[in-house]
The first five atom37 places (N, CA, C, CB, O) and aatype in JSON, in Angstrom:
{
  "aatype": [12, 16, 8, 0, 4, 6, 19, 10, 6, 19, 1, 5, 19, 10, 6, 14, 5, 9, 5, 19, 6, 1, 10, 7, 3, 5, 5, 0, 0, 18, 19, 9, 2, 14, 1, 5, 14, 5, 11, 0, 13, 14, 14, 4, 9, 11, 11, 10, 10, 15, 12, 1, 14, 14, 6, 16, 14, 16, 14, 16, 5, 15, 13, 8, 10, 0, 4, 13, 10, 10, 5, 5, 7, 18, 3, 9, 6, 3, 4, 11, 3, 19, 10, 11, 6, 9, 13, 5, 5, 6, 18, 6, 6, 3, 16, 0, 3, 9, 8, 10, 11, 9, 9, 11, 7, 11, 7, 4, 11, 14, 13, 5, 4, 13, 12, 19, 11, 8, 7, 10, 7, 10, 4, 15, 14, 3, 4, 14, 1, 8, 6, 11, 9],
  "atom_mask": [
    [1, 1, 1, 1, 1],
    [1, 1, 1, 1, 1],
    [1, 1, 1, 1, 1],
    [1, 1, 1, 1, 1],
    [1, 1, 1, 1, 1],
    [1, 1, 1, 1, 1],
    [1, 1, 1, 1, 1],
    [1, 1, 1, 1, 1],
    [1, 1, 1, 1, 1],
    [1, 1, 1, 1, 1],
    [1, 1, 1, 1, 1],
    [1, 1, 1, 1, 1],
    [1, 1, 1, 1, 1],
    [1, 1, 1, 1, 1],
    [1, 1, 1, 1, 1],
    [1, 1, 1, 1, 1],
    [1, 1, 1, 1, 1],
    [1, 1, 1, 1, 1],
    [1, 1, 1, 1, 1],
    [1, 1, 1, 1, 1],
    [1, 1, 1, 1, 1],
    [1, 1, 1, 1, 1],
    [1, 1, 1, 1, 1],
    [1, 1, 1, 0, 1],
    [1, 1, 1, 1, 1],
    [1, 1, 1, 1, 1],
    [1, 1, 1, 1, 1],
    [1, 1, 1, 1, 1],
    [1, 1, 1, 1, 1],
    [1, 1, 1, 1, 1],
    [1, 1, 1, 1, 1],
    [1, 1, 1, 1, 1],
    [1, 1, 1, 1, 1],
    [1, 1, 1, 1, 1],
    [1, 1, 1, 1, 1],
    [1, 1, 1, 1, 1],
    [1, 1, 1, 1, 1],
    [1, 1, 1, 1, 1],
    [1, 1, 1, 1, 1],
    [1, 1, 1, 1, 1],
    [1, 1, 1, 1, 1],
    [1, 1, 1, 1, 1],
    [1, 1, 1, 1, 1],
    [1, 1, 1, 1, 1],
    [1, 1, 1, 1, 1],
    [1, 1, 1, 1, 1],
    [1, 1, 1, 1, 1],
    [1, 1, 1, 1, 1],
    [1, 1, 1, 1, 1],
    [1, 1, 1, 1, 1],
    [1, 1, 1, 1, 1],
    [1, 1, 1, 1, 1],
    [1, 1, 1, 1, 1],
    [1, 1, 1, 1, 1],
    [1, 1, 1, 1, 1],
    [1, 1, 1, 1, 1],
    [1, 1, 1, 1, 1],
    [1, 1, 1, 1, 1],
    [1, 1, 1, 1, 1],
    [1, 1, 1, 1, 1],
    [1, 1, 1, 1, 1],
    [1, 1, 1, 1, 1],
    [1, 1, 1, 1, 1],
    [1, 1, 1, 1, 1],
    [1, 1, 1, 1, 1],
    [1, 1, 1, 1, 1],
    [1, 1, 1, 1, 1],
    [1, 1, 1, 1, 1],
    [1, 1, 1, 1, 1],
    [1, 1, 1, 1, 1],
    [1, 1, 1, 1, 1],
    [1, 1, 1, 1, 1],
    [1, 1, 1, 0, 1],
    [1, 1, 1, 1, 1],
    [1, 1, 1, 1, 1],
    [1, 1, 1, 1, 1],
    [1, 1, 1, 1, 1],
    [1, 1, 1, 1, 1],
    [1, 1, 1, 1, 1],
    [1, 1, 1, 1, 1],
    [1, 1, 1, 1, 1],
    [1, 1, 1, 1, 1],
    [1, 1, 1, 1, 1],
    [1, 1, 1, 1, 1],
    [1, 1, 1, 1, 1],
    [1, 1, 1, 1, 1],
    [1, 1, 1, 1, 1],
    [1, 1, 1, 1, 1],
    [1, 1, 1, 1, 1],
    [1, 1, 1, 1, 1],
    [1, 1, 1, 1, 1],
    [1, 1, 1, 1, 1],
    [1, 1, 1, 1, 1],
    [1, 1, 1, 1, 1],
    [1, 1, 1, 1, 1],
    [1, 1, 1, 1, 1],
    [1, 1, 1, 1, 1],
    [1, 1, 1, 1, 1],
    [1, 1, 1, 1, 1],
    [1, 1, 1, 1, 1],
    [1, 1, 1, 1, 1],
    [1, 1, 1, 1, 1],
    [1, 1, 1, 1, 1],
    [1, 1, 1, 1, 1],
    [1, 1, 1, 0, 1],
    [1, 1, 1, 1, 1],
    [1, 1, 1, 0, 1],
    [1, 1, 1, 1, 1],
    [1, 1, 1, 1, 1],
    [1, 1, 1, 1, 1],
    [1, 1, 1, 1, 1],
    [1, 1, 1, 1, 1],
    [1, 1, 1, 1, 1],
    [1, 1, 1, 1, 1],
    [1, 1, 1, 1, 1],
    [1, 1, 1, 1, 1],
    [1, 1, 1, 1, 1],
    [1, 1, 1, 1, 1],
    [1, 1, 1, 0, 1],
    [1, 1, 1, 1, 1],
    [1, 1, 1, 0, 1],
    [1, 1, 1, 1, 1],
    [1, 1, 1, 1, 1],
    [1, 1, 1, 1, 1],
    [1, 1, 1, 1, 1],
    [1, 1, 1, 1, 1],
    [1, 1, 1, 1, 1],
    [1, 1, 1, 1, 1],
    [1, 1, 1, 1, 1],
    [1, 1, 1, 1, 1],
    [1, 1, 1, 1, 1],
    [1, 1, 1, 1, 1],
    [1, 1, 1, 1, 1]
  ],
  "atom_positions": [
    [[134.62, 71.86, 185.12], [133.68, 72.5, 186.02], [134.48, 73.22, 187.1], [132.68, 71.46, 186.64], [135.39, 72.64, 187.7]],
    [[134.13, 74.46, 187.36], [134.81, 75.27, 188.36], [134.01, 75.23, 189.65], [134.99, 76.73, 187.87], [132.79, 75.43, 189.64]],
    [[134.68, 74.99, 190.74], [134.02, 74.96, 192.04], [134.17, 76.33, 192.7], [134.61, 73.85, 192.95], [135.12, 77.06, 192.44]],
    [[133.2, 76.65, 193.56], [133.19, 77.95, 194.22], [134.47, 78.19, 195.01], [131.99, 78.06, 195.14], [134.97, 79.31, 195.03]],
    [[135.01, 77.15, 195.67], [136.23, 77.34, 196.47], [137.42, 77.68, 195.58], [136.53, 76.08, 197.3], [138.28, 78.47, 195.97]],
    [[137.48, 77.09, 194.35], [138.57, 77.41, 193.43], [138.48, 78.86, 192.97], [138.55, 76.47, 192.22], [139.49, 79.55, 192.87]],
    [[137.27, 79.31, 192.68], [137.07, 80.69, 192.24], [137.51, 81.65, 193.34], [135.6, 80.94, 191.86], [138.17, 82.65, 193.06]],
    [[137.15, 81.35, 194.57], [137.54, 82.23, 195.68], [139.05, 82.25, 195.88], [136.85, 81.79, 196.97], [139.62, 83.31, 196.15]],
    [[139.71, 81.09, 195.74], [141.16, 81.04, 195.89], [141.83, 81.87, 194.8], [141.67, 79.58, 195.83], [142.75, 82.65, 195.09]],
    [[141.4, 81.73, 193.57], [141.96, 82.5, 192.46], [141.7, 83.98, 192.7], [141.36, 82.04, 191.1], [142.57, 84.82, 192.47]],
    [[140.51, 84.28, 193.15], [140.14, 85.67, 193.39], [141.02, 86.3, 194.46], [138.68, 85.77, 193.8], [141.43, 87.45, 194.31]],
    [[141.31, 85.58, 195.52], [142.14, 86.1, 196.6], [143.57, 86.36, 196.12], [142.15, 85.13, 197.78], [144.18, 87.35, 196.52]],
    [[144.1, 85.5, 195.27], [145.47, 85.63, 194.79], [145.59, 86.76, 193.78], [145.94, 84.33, 194.17], [146.55, 87.53, 193.83]],
    [[144.64, 86.88, 192.86], [144.77, 87.8, 191.75], [144.18, 89.2, 191.98], [144.13, 87.21, 190.58], [144.58, 90.14, 191.3]],
    [[143.26, 89.33, 192.9], [142.71, 90.67, 193.12], [143.76, 91.57, 193.7], [141.49, 90.63, 194.05], [144.6, 91.08, 194.46]],
    [[143.8, 92.87, 193.41], [142.79, 93.6, 192.64], [143.06, 93.61, 191.14], [142.69, 95.0, 193.13], [142.42, 94.39, 190.43]],
    [[143.97, 92.8, 190.64], [144.31, 92.83, 189.22], [143.23, 92.21, 188.34], [145.61, 92.12, 188.99], [143.12, 92.53, 187.16]],
    [[142.43, 91.32, 188.9], [141.41, 90.63, 188.13], [140.05, 90.86, 188.76], [141.71, 89.12, 188.05], [139.89, 90.84, 189.98]],
    [[139.09, 91.09, 187.91], [137.73, 91.28, 188.35], [136.97, 90.0, 187.99], [137.07, 92.56, 187.71], [137.09, 89.52, 186.87]],
    [[136.19, 89.45, 188.93], [135.49, 88.2, 188.68], [134.03, 88.51, 188.4], [135.63, 87.24, 189.88], [133.39, 89.26, 189.13]],
    [[133.5, 87.91, 187.34], [132.1, 88.05, 187.0], [131.49, 86.66, 186.97], [131.9, 88.79, 185.64], [132.04, 85.76, 186.33]],
    [[130.38, 86.48, 187.63], [129.68, 85.19, 187.65], [128.89, 85.01, 186.37], [128.76, 85.08, 188.88], [128.24, 85.94, 185.9]],
    [[128.94, 83.82, 185.81], [128.17, 83.48, 184.62], [127.28, 82.27, 184.9], [129.11, 83.19, 183.43], [127.18, 81.36, 184.07]],
    [[126.66, 82.26, 186.01], [125.84, 81.12, 186.41], [126.3, 80.63, 187.76], [0.0, 0.0, 0.0], [127.04, 81.32, 188.46]],
    [[125.87, 79.45, 188.13], [126.18, 78.93, 189.46], [127.64, 78.55, 189.63], [125.32, 77.73, 189.74], [128.2, 78.77, 190.7]],
    [[128.28, 77.98, 188.6], [129.6, 77.41, 188.82], [130.68, 77.96, 187.9], [129.53, 75.94, 188.67], [131.82, 77.49, 187.95]],
    [[130.37, 78.92, 187.06], [131.37, 79.44, 186.13], [131.72, 80.87, 186.49], [130.87, 79.34, 184.69], [130.92, 81.58, 187.1]],
    [[132.9, 81.29, 186.1], [133.31, 82.68, 186.29], [134.19, 83.1, 185.12], [134.06, 82.88, 187.64], [134.96, 82.3, 184.6]],
    [[134.07, 84.35, 184.71], [134.92, 84.9, 183.66], [135.86, 85.9, 184.3], [134.08, 85.58, 182.51], [135.47, 86.61, 185.23]],
    [[137.07, 85.96, 183.84], [138.06, 86.86, 184.42], [138.4, 87.95, 183.41], [139.33, 86.08, 184.84], [138.75, 87.66, 182.27]],
    [[138.28, 89.18, 183.84], [138.52, 90.33, 182.98], [139.57, 91.21, 183.64], [137.2, 91.13, 182.72], [139.49, 91.47, 184.84]],
    [[140.55, 91.66, 182.88], [141.54, 92.58, 183.45], [140.83, 93.86, 183.83], [142.69, 92.86, 182.44], [140.07, 94.42, 183.05]],
    [[141.08, 94.31, 185.05], [140.47, 95.54, 185.54], [141.17, 96.73, 184.88], [140.56, 95.62, 187.09], [142.38, 96.89, 185.04]],
    [[140.43, 97.57, 184.14], [141.08, 98.66, 183.42], [141.68, 99.72, 184.32], [140.11, 99.29, 182.51], [142.41, 100.58, 183.83]],
    [[141.42, 99.7, 185.61], [141.98, 100.69, 186.51], [143.4, 100.31, 186.95], [141.08, 100.84, 187.74], [144.09, 101.11, 187.59]],
    [[143.83, 99.11, 186.6], [145.15, 98.62, 187.0], [146.2, 99.03, 185.97], [145.13, 97.09, 187.17], [145.86, 99.35, 184.83]],
    [[147.47, 99.01, 186.36], [148.54, 99.32, 185.39], [148.48, 98.37, 184.19], [149.92, 99.21, 186.07], [148.03, 97.23, 184.3]],
    [[148.94, 98.85, 183.07], [148.84, 98.11, 181.83], [150.1, 97.3, 181.53], [148.56, 99.04, 180.69], [150.44, 97.09, 180.37]],
    [[150.78, 96.85, 182.58], [152.03, 96.09, 182.43], [151.85, 94.81, 181.63], [152.61, 95.76, 183.79], [152.76, 94.39, 180.91]],
    [[150.69, 94.19, 181.76], [150.48, 92.89, 181.12], [150.09, 93.0, 179.65], [149.4, 92.13, 181.87], [149.97, 91.98, 178.97]],
    [[149.9, 94.2, 179.14], [149.5, 94.36, 177.75], [150.66, 93.98, 176.82], [149.04, 95.8, 177.47], [151.82, 94.17, 177.18]],
    [[150.35, 93.45, 175.63], [151.41, 93.1, 174.68], [152.14, 94.36, 174.19], [150.83, 92.32, 173.49], [151.58, 95.45, 174.22]],
    [[153.39, 94.21, 173.73], [154.18, 95.36, 173.28], [153.51, 96.2, 172.2], [155.5, 94.89, 172.78], [153.68, 97.41, 172.17]],
    [[152.75, 95.56, 171.3], [152.1, 96.33, 170.23], [151.08, 97.31, 170.81], [151.42, 95.38, 169.21], [150.94, 98.43, 170.32]],
    [[150.37, 96.9, 171.84], [149.38, 97.77, 172.48], [150.09, 98.86, 173.28], [148.44, 96.95, 173.39], [149.67, 100.02, 173.26]],
    [[151.17, 98.5, 173.97], [151.93, 99.51, 174.72], [152.47, 100.58, 173.79], [153.09, 98.84, 175.49], [152.51, 101.76, 174.14]],
    [[152.89, 100.16, 172.58], [153.41, 101.13, 171.61], [152.31, 102.11, 171.2], [153.98, 100.4, 170.36], [152.55, 103.32, 171.12]],
    [[151.12, 101.6, 170.94], [150.01, 102.48, 170.58], [149.65, 103.42, 171.72], [148.79, 101.65, 170.19], [149.38, 104.6, 171.49]],
    [[149.66, 102.91, 172.94], [149.32, 103.73, 174.11], [150.34, 104.83, 174.36], [149.21, 102.85, 175.35], [150.01, 105.86, 174.96]],
    [[151.57, 104.64, 173.9], [152.62, 105.62, 174.15], [152.68, 106.71, 173.06], [153.96, 104.92, 174.25], [153.4, 107.7, 173.22]],
    [[151.95, 106.54, 171.98], [152.0, 107.51, 170.88], [151.36, 108.84, 171.28], [151.3, 106.94, 169.62], [150.38, 108.87, 172.03]],
    [[151.93, 109.92, 170.77], [151.4, 111.27, 170.98], [151.66, 112.07, 169.7], [152.05, 111.97, 172.22], [152.59, 111.75, 168.97]],
    [[150.84, 113.1, 169.42], [151.09, 113.9, 168.21], [152.52, 114.4, 168.18], [150.11, 115.08, 168.14], [153.06, 114.73, 169.23]],
    [[153.13, 114.48, 167.03], [152.57, 114.3, 165.7], [152.46, 112.83, 165.27], [153.4, 115.04, 164.71], [151.84, 112.55, 164.24]],
    [[153.05, 111.91, 166.02], [152.94, 110.49, 165.66], [151.74, 109.9, 166.38], [154.25, 109.71, 166.04], [151.78, 109.68, 167.59]],
    [[150.66, 109.64, 165.63], [149.46, 109.03, 166.21], [149.11, 107.77, 165.42], [148.27, 110.02, 166.21], [149.56, 107.62, 164.28]],
    [[148.33, 106.89, 166.01], [147.97, 105.65, 165.3], [147.17, 105.93, 164.03], [147.17, 104.73, 166.22], [146.4, 106.89, 163.95]],
    [[147.36, 105.07, 163.04], [146.54, 105.11, 161.83], [145.12, 104.66, 162.22], [147.14, 104.2, 160.68], [144.93, 104.13, 163.31]],
    [[144.15, 104.87, 161.35], [142.8, 104.38, 161.67], [142.75, 102.88, 161.94], [141.85, 104.71, 160.53], [142.03, 102.43, 162.83]],
    [[143.51, 102.1, 161.19], [143.52, 100.65, 161.41], [144.18, 100.3, 162.74], [144.26, 99.94, 160.26], [143.7, 99.41, 163.44]],
    [[145.26, 100.99, 163.1], [145.9, 100.78, 164.39], [144.97, 101.19, 165.53], [147.22, 101.57, 164.48], [144.92, 100.53, 166.57]],
    [[144.22, 102.28, 165.34], [143.26, 102.73, 166.35], [142.15, 101.69, 166.53], [142.64, 104.09, 165.94], [141.7, 101.44, 167.65]],
    [[141.72, 101.08, 165.43], [140.71, 100.02, 165.5], [141.24, 98.85, 166.33], [140.32, 99.53, 164.07], [140.54, 98.33, 167.2]],
    [[142.48, 98.45, 166.07], [143.11, 97.36, 166.82], [143.15, 97.69, 168.32], [144.54, 97.09, 166.29], [142.82, 96.84, 169.15]],
    [[143.56, 98.89, 168.65], [143.63, 99.33, 170.05], [142.25, 99.32, 170.69], [144.26, 100.73, 170.15], [142.09, 98.82, 171.8]],
    [[141.27, 99.88, 170.01], [139.91, 99.93, 170.56], [139.36, 98.53, 170.8], [138.97, 100.71, 169.62], [138.77, 98.26, 171.84]],
    [[139.55, 97.64, 169.84], [139.08, 96.25, 170.0], [139.75, 95.59, 171.2], [139.37, 95.43, 168.73], [139.09, 94.91, 171.99]],
    [[141.05, 95.79, 171.34], [141.79, 95.2, 172.45], [141.26, 95.73, 173.79], [143.3, 95.5, 172.31], [140.99, 94.95, 174.7]],
    [[141.13, 97.04, 173.9], [140.69, 97.63, 175.17], [139.28, 97.17, 175.54], [140.73, 99.16, 175.09], [139.01, 96.85, 176.7]],
    [[138.38, 97.15, 174.56], [137.01, 96.69, 174.84], [137.01, 95.22, 175.24], [136.12, 96.89, 173.61], [136.24, 94.82, 176.12]],
    [[137.86, 94.41, 174.61], [137.96, 92.99, 174.96], [138.5, 92.8, 176.38], [138.87, 92.26, 173.95], [138.17, 91.81, 177.04]],
    [[139.31, 93.73, 176.85], [139.89, 93.64, 178.19], [138.95, 94.16, 179.27], [141.2, 94.39, 178.25], [139.31, 94.16, 180.45]],
    [[137.78, 94.61, 178.91], [136.81, 95.05, 179.89], [136.68, 96.55, 180.04], [0.0, 0.0, 0.0], [135.92, 97.02, 180.89]],
    [[137.39, 97.32, 179.23], [137.23, 98.77, 179.26], [135.82, 99.09, 178.74], [138.33, 99.49, 178.4], [135.33, 98.44, 177.82]],
    [[135.19, 100.09, 179.33], [133.92, 100.53, 178.76], [134.21, 101.63, 177.74], [132.95, 101.04, 179.87], [135.35, 102.05, 177.56]],
    [[133.17, 102.09, 177.07], [133.35, 103.07, 176.0], [133.96, 104.36, 176.52], [132.02, 103.36, 175.32], [134.81, 104.95, 175.86]],
    [[133.54, 104.81, 177.71], [134.09, 106.06, 178.27], [135.58, 105.92, 178.58], [133.32, 106.45, 179.55], [136.35, 106.85, 178.34]],
    [[135.99, 104.75, 179.11], [137.42, 104.51, 179.37], [138.21, 104.55, 178.07], [137.62, 103.14, 180.07], [139.29, 105.14, 178.02]],
    [[137.67, 103.93, 177.02], [138.35, 103.92, 175.72], [138.48, 105.35, 175.17], [137.59, 103.03, 174.72], [139.52, 105.72, 174.63]],
    [[137.41, 106.13, 175.31], [137.47, 107.52, 174.83], [138.53, 108.31, 175.58], [136.09, 108.2, 174.97], [139.22, 109.15, 174.99]],
    [[138.66, 108.07, 176.88], [139.7, 108.75, 177.67], [141.09, 108.4, 177.15], [139.58, 108.36, 179.15], [141.95, 109.27, 177.02]],
    [[141.31, 107.12, 176.84], [142.61, 106.67, 176.32], [142.88, 107.33, 174.97], [142.64, 105.12, 176.19], [143.97, 107.85, 174.73]],
    [[141.89, 107.31, 174.08], [142.08, 107.9, 172.76], [142.29, 109.4, 172.83], [140.87, 107.59, 171.88], [143.08, 109.96, 172.06]],
    [[141.61, 110.05, 173.74], [141.78, 111.5, 173.91], [143.2, 111.82, 174.35], [140.76, 112.05, 174.94], [143.78, 112.82, 173.92]],
    [[143.75, 110.98, 175.22], [145.13, 111.19, 175.68], [146.12, 110.99, 174.54], [145.45, 110.23, 176.84], [147.11, 111.71, 174.44]],
    [[145.85, 110.02, 173.68], [146.75, 109.73, 172.55], [146.66, 110.83, 171.49], [146.42, 108.36, 171.93], [147.68, 111.34, 171.04]],
    [[145.45, 111.18, 171.08], [145.26, 112.09, 169.95], [145.26, 113.56, 170.34], [143.98, 111.77, 169.26], [145.47, 114.42, 169.48]],
    [[145.04, 113.87, 171.6], [145.03, 115.24, 172.12], [144.16, 116.15, 171.26], [146.47, 115.79, 172.18], [142.96, 115.9, 171.15]],
    [[144.7, 117.21, 170.65], [143.88, 118.17, 169.9], [143.23, 117.55, 168.66], [144.74, 119.35, 169.48], [142.22, 118.07, 168.18]],
    [[143.77, 116.47, 168.15], [143.21, 115.83, 166.97], [142.01, 114.94, 167.29], [144.28, 115.0, 166.28], [141.34, 114.44, 166.39]],
    [[141.74, 114.75, 168.57], [140.67, 113.85, 169.03], [139.3, 114.41, 168.68], [140.78, 113.61, 170.54], [139.02, 115.59, 168.92]],
    [[138.44, 113.57, 168.12], [137.06, 113.95, 167.8], [136.13, 113.03, 168.57], [136.79, 113.87, 166.25], [135.95, 111.87, 168.2]],
    [[135.54, 113.54, 169.64], [134.74, 112.71, 170.55], [133.54, 112.07, 169.87], [134.28, 113.54, 171.72], [133.26, 110.89, 170.1]],
    [[132.82, 112.82, 169.04], [131.63, 112.26, 168.4], [132.0, 111.08, 167.49], [130.91, 113.34, 167.58], [131.32, 110.05, 167.5]],
    [[133.05, 111.24, 166.73], [133.51, 110.17, 165.84], [133.96, 108.96, 166.65], [134.67, 110.66, 164.94], [133.61, 107.83, 166.33]],
    [[134.74, 109.2, 167.7], [135.21, 108.1, 168.55], [134.04, 107.37, 169.18], [136.16, 108.62, 169.65], [134.03, 106.14, 169.23]],
    [[133.06, 108.1, 169.65], [131.89, 107.51, 170.3], [131.14, 106.59, 169.34], [130.95, 108.61, 170.82], [130.77, 105.47, 169.69]],
    [[130.91, 107.07, 168.12], [130.2, 106.26, 167.12], [131.0, 104.99, 166.8], [129.96, 107.08, 165.83], [130.45, 103.89, 166.79]],
    [[132.31, 105.15, 166.54], [133.15, 103.99, 166.18], [133.21, 102.97, 167.31], [134.55, 104.45, 165.81], [133.11, 101.77, 167.07]],
    [[133.39, 103.44, 168.55], [133.48, 102.52, 169.69], [132.17, 101.76, 169.89], [133.85, 103.29, 170.96], [132.19, 100.58, 170.21]],
    [[131.05, 102.42, 169.72], [129.75, 101.74, 169.86], [129.57, 100.67, 168.79], [128.6, 102.76, 169.79], [129.03, 99.6, 169.07]],
    [[130.0, 100.96, 167.57], [129.91, 99.97, 166.49], [130.83, 98.79, 166.79], [130.29, 100.6, 165.13], [130.41, 97.64, 166.68]],
    [[132.07, 99.07, 167.18], [133.03, 98.01, 167.49], [132.51, 97.12, 168.62], [134.4, 98.61, 167.88], [132.56, 95.9, 168.52]],
    [[132.01, 97.74, 169.67], [131.49, 96.97, 170.81], [130.24, 96.2, 170.42], [131.19, 97.9, 171.99], [130.09, 95.03, 170.77]],
    [[129.33, 96.85, 169.69], [128.08, 96.21, 169.28], [128.29, 95.0, 168.39], [0.0, 0.0, 0.0], [127.55, 94.02, 168.49]],
    [[129.29, 95.07, 167.53], [129.57, 93.95, 166.62], [130.5, 92.91, 167.24], [130.17, 94.47, 165.34], [130.72, 91.85, 166.66]],
    [[131.05, 93.23, 168.42], [131.96, 92.29, 169.07], [133.26, 92.09, 168.32], [0.0, 0.0, 0.0], [133.83, 90.99, 168.33]],
    [[133.75, 93.15, 167.68], [135.0, 93.04, 166.91], [136.17, 92.65, 167.8], [135.3, 94.37, 166.19], [136.24, 93.07, 168.96]],
    [[137.06, 91.88, 167.27], [138.24, 91.4, 167.99], [139.5, 92.09, 167.46], [138.38, 89.87, 167.87], [139.54, 92.5, 166.3]],
    [[140.53, 92.22, 168.32], [141.8, 92.77, 167.82], [142.41, 91.84, 166.78], [142.79, 93.01, 168.99], [142.1, 90.65, 166.73]],
    [[143.29, 92.4, 165.97], [143.94, 91.59, 164.94], [144.85, 90.54, 165.55], [144.74, 92.49, 163.99], [145.35, 90.7, 166.67]],
    [[145.06, 89.45, 164.81], [146.0, 88.43, 165.24], [147.42, 88.93, 165.0], [145.75, 87.08, 164.5], [147.65, 89.87, 164.24]],
    [[148.38, 88.27, 165.65], [149.78, 88.71, 165.61], [150.34, 88.84, 164.21], [150.62, 87.75, 166.39], [151.11, 89.77, 163.95]],
    [[149.99, 87.96, 163.3], [150.52, 88.03, 161.93], [150.16, 89.38, 161.3], [149.97, 86.87, 161.06], [151.01, 90.04, 160.7]],
    [[148.89, 89.78, 161.45], [148.45, 91.06, 160.89], [149.11, 92.23, 161.61], [146.92, 91.17, 160.97], [149.46, 93.23, 160.98]],
    [[149.28, 92.12, 162.92], [149.91, 93.2, 163.7], [151.34, 93.41, 163.22], [149.89, 92.87, 165.21], [151.81, 94.55, 163.11]],
    [[152.04, 92.32, 162.93], [153.44, 92.42, 162.5], [153.54, 92.86, 161.04], [154.15, 91.08, 162.69], [154.25, 93.81, 160.73]],
    [[152.84, 92.16, 160.16], [153.04, 92.38, 158.72], [152.1, 93.43, 158.13], [152.85, 91.08, 157.99], [152.44, 94.05, 157.12]],
    [[150.95, 93.64, 158.72], [150.01, 94.61, 158.19], [150.07, 95.97, 158.87], [0.0, 0.0, 0.0], [149.98, 97.01, 158.21]],
    [[150.23, 95.94, 160.19], [150.23, 97.2, 160.95], [151.63, 97.68, 161.28], [149.44, 97.03, 162.21], [151.82, 98.84, 161.63]],
    [[152.61, 96.79, 161.18], [153.99, 97.17, 161.5], [154.22, 97.5, 162.96], [0.0, 0.0, 0.0], [155.06, 98.34, 163.28]],
    [[153.48, 96.86, 163.84], [153.56, 97.19, 165.26], [154.31, 96.16, 166.1], [152.19, 97.34, 165.81], [154.62, 96.43, 167.26]],
    [[154.62, 95.01, 165.54], [155.26, 93.97, 166.34], [156.66, 94.41, 166.73], [155.3, 92.63, 165.57], [157.45, 94.87, 165.9]],
    [[156.95, 94.27, 167.98], [158.22, 94.71, 168.55], [159.14, 93.52, 168.77], [158.0, 95.48, 169.87], [158.66, 92.43, 169.09]],
    [[160.45, 93.69, 168.61], [161.38, 92.58, 168.86], [161.31, 92.04, 170.29], [162.79, 93.03, 168.57], [161.7, 90.9, 170.53]],
    [[160.81, 92.85, 171.24], [160.72, 92.35, 172.62], [159.43, 91.56, 172.87], [160.79, 93.52, 173.59], [159.19, 91.11, 173.99]],
    [[158.63, 91.38, 171.84], [157.43, 90.54, 171.96], [157.87, 89.08, 171.93], [156.39, 90.85, 170.8], [158.65, 88.69, 171.06]],
    [[157.39, 88.26, 172.86], [157.8, 86.85, 172.87], [157.41, 86.08, 171.63], [157.21, 86.17, 174.06], [157.99, 85.03, 171.35]],
    [[156.44, 86.57, 170.87], [155.99, 85.86, 169.66], [156.65, 86.41, 168.39], [154.46, 85.95, 169.54], [156.41, 85.87, 167.31]],
    [[157.45, 87.45, 168.5], [158.0, 88.16, 167.34], [158.69, 87.22, 166.33], [158.99, 89.22, 167.81], [158.41, 87.27, 165.14]],
    [[159.58, 86.38, 166.81], [160.35, 85.49, 165.91], [159.49, 84.39, 165.3], [161.52, 84.85, 166.67], [159.82, 83.87, 164.23]],
    [[158.39, 84.04, 165.95], [157.56, 82.93, 165.49], [156.56, 83.34, 164.42], [156.81, 82.33, 166.66], [155.93, 82.48, 163.79]],
    [[156.42, 84.64, 164.2], [155.39, 85.11, 163.27], [155.99, 85.31, 161.88], [154.75, 86.44, 163.78], [155.28, 85.71, 160.95]]
  ]
}
């Protein structure tokens, strides 16, 4: 059980990096604020965020990125902005909008590390979990 004073103490220490949402009288959920730097993101996500044409994410890698961003509290418009920056002229807003709404509506989750490493080829040696997978 979380007490109000504990939530306030955590909030004071972590803000503005963490946004607090109340889920009733005594619970709180913590979501990374998408307006903050993405330093805390795992290396696989940073790699996707750094891609630019002609090297852009595959559809499966894009799905992983979209799921991750939505899980971190990004809204659909924020995700579209990120994808537009990555894909530039190749970006198709209508397609992205439809896919993001489906992903969010179904509550899809990003892939687990095993799939990221062996299926997507995105795991980086600087990832703390790289050797364990």
